[in-house]
N, C-alpha and C positions, 0 to 999 in steps of 0.2 A: 327068876324074876326078870321081867322085861324092863329095859331102861325107859324112863319117861321121855316122851316126845313133846317137850315143852313148847317149841315154836309152833307146832300144829295146833295145840290147844289154845295158845294165845291168839293165833290167827282166827280160830273158830269163834272165840268169845268177843272179839273186837266189835262187831256190829251191835251187840247188846250192851257192851260196856260203854260205847259211845253215846247211847241214848239215855242211860241212867241219870247222868247229871241234868240233862234237859227235862226229864220227867220230874226230877226232884225240884228243880227251879220252878217249873210251871205249877206244881202242887203248892210250893211255898208261897208263890204270888197269889194263888187263889185263896189259900187259907188265910193269909194276912188280909186280903181284901174282904173276906167274909167275917173278919173280926175275931179270929181264933186265938190271937196272941202269938207268943213266940214259942213257948214250951209245948203246947198242945200239938202243933204239926210235927215237931221233932219226935215226940213220944209216939204219935200215930204212925209216922214213917218207920219207926223202929219195931212196932208191934203188929202192924197190919200187913199181911202178906199180899193181899189183892190191891193193886194200885188203883183200880177203878172204884173200889170201895172208899178209898180216901177222898176221891173227887166227889162221890155221891154224898158222903157225910158232910163235906164242906158245903156243898150246894144246899142240902137239907137244912143245915144249921143257919145258913145265910138267909133262907126263906122264912125263918122263924120256927122251924121244927125243933122238937126237943131231942135230947139224947136218947130217949126211949123209942123214938121213931126209927 
């Protein structure tokens, strides 16, 4: 078995890891501004894989669309 090369892996993931908090904050701000409450954006972030889908749902609900849309 090969030894793990942890520093190389950490260095490779840093650009993505640095943007995750920014994405989370921007979605949280949009969700709160569209009136989603506190729990809904958290549950949505935990269960929705596509980040763009989160922004789309928040925008649709903000414009008066229903959950079925």
